[in-house]
N, C-alpha and C positions, 0 to 999 in steps of 0.2 A: 780519371774520371769517375767515381763512385755510381753508381745507376742501382735502380732499387731492387732489380734481378739479380745484381749480383748478393744481395744479403737477406732477400725472401723469397721462399718458391710459394707459388701459386698455386692451394688447393687444387687438386683432380675436378669439384665440384667445382667451383671456380672457373676454371678452365672450360669446362663442356657449356657451362651458363645455367648448369643444375644448384645455384648455391640458395641456400635457405634462408633467405633476407630477413623477415620477421621470424620471432621468437616470441612464443605464447602460451604463456603459463597456463591456459584454460588449457591446451594441449598436452601438460606431458602423462598425462592418462589414457592419449587416443588411439585408437585399434591401427589407425594406417602407421606404417615407419614415419619417424618426425625426427628431428633432428633431439626433441625437447623428452620425447621417453626414450632416447639410448644413453644411457649412461657413462659408456666408452668412449663414443664416438664426441658429447654435447664435452668433454671434460678433456679430450685430445684437442678441441679448438677452441679453448679457454685459455686465455688469458691472465694470470692474476693481479688485473688491476690496482689501481690507490685503491678503489672504493673495495674490492672485494679484499686486501690484503689487509684492512682498515676493518673492514666487519668481520674477519675471521679471526683478526686480534682481540675485538669486544667481546667477542662473542664465547674467545678462549677464556676473559677474564670474568664473565658473566658466571661459565661453568668453575670456572676454579674458586670462585666466592670473594676474588678480586675485587670486582665490581658488584654492586646491586643495582645497576640499572635494569627496567621492565624492558620495553619491547623495545623494536627499533624502527625505524619510517623509512625505509627509503624513497626520497622525491629527485624530479628533475624529470626536465623536458622529453617527450619521445623521444626514445632513441638515442636515451643517453645514457642506457645497459642498468635498469632494474629489472627488467625480465629477466634477462640475462644474469643478472646476479641472484637471484631468487635462485630459479632456477640450479644452479652453480653450488649455491649452499642443499636444493635439496638432495639433488645428488650425493655431493660431499656426505650429510647426516647418511645417507638412506646407502651407502656403500663405503664403508671404514676402507675397506682392502684398498678404492679405487683412488678414495683420500686420501691416504698415504701414499701411494704413489704418486699423484699428481702433485702432493706438497712436495716432495723429494726431489722431483724435475723441475717445480721453480724454486726449492729450496725456502719452504714455509716449512713452518713444525705445525702442523695440521693437526690440533689436541682436540679428539673432537670424543663422544660418548662412542664405545662399539657396540652397544646396543639402543638404540635410536630408530625413533620413527619418525617421518615430519611428513609435513599431509603440506600441500598449497591451495587454498583456498580464496577464485578467481572472482 
């Protein structure tokens, strides 16, 4: 019989009860240490969901000129991953080397500008 512990490893902060359960976009530039303002740690726990993969594809199409779509709107209920997706994009755009490493890890061709600066307005 296959058990959950046979296919995944629980992260240390979950075992210790120190898991940060709420991700907040307005804390991206907080002075205290948070998951949101640590790109390495944030991306290390970020799984590329269908939504994240899809927005990366659409952004790639926009940047390459294949699409002339304007902005992108993220909608969904509380807890559906909107903030996580926005912070993921923020870190990928602001950290091109991390973006490439993260993309390689998940077999995603992340083609973002080398010199870009993103902001989050909450």
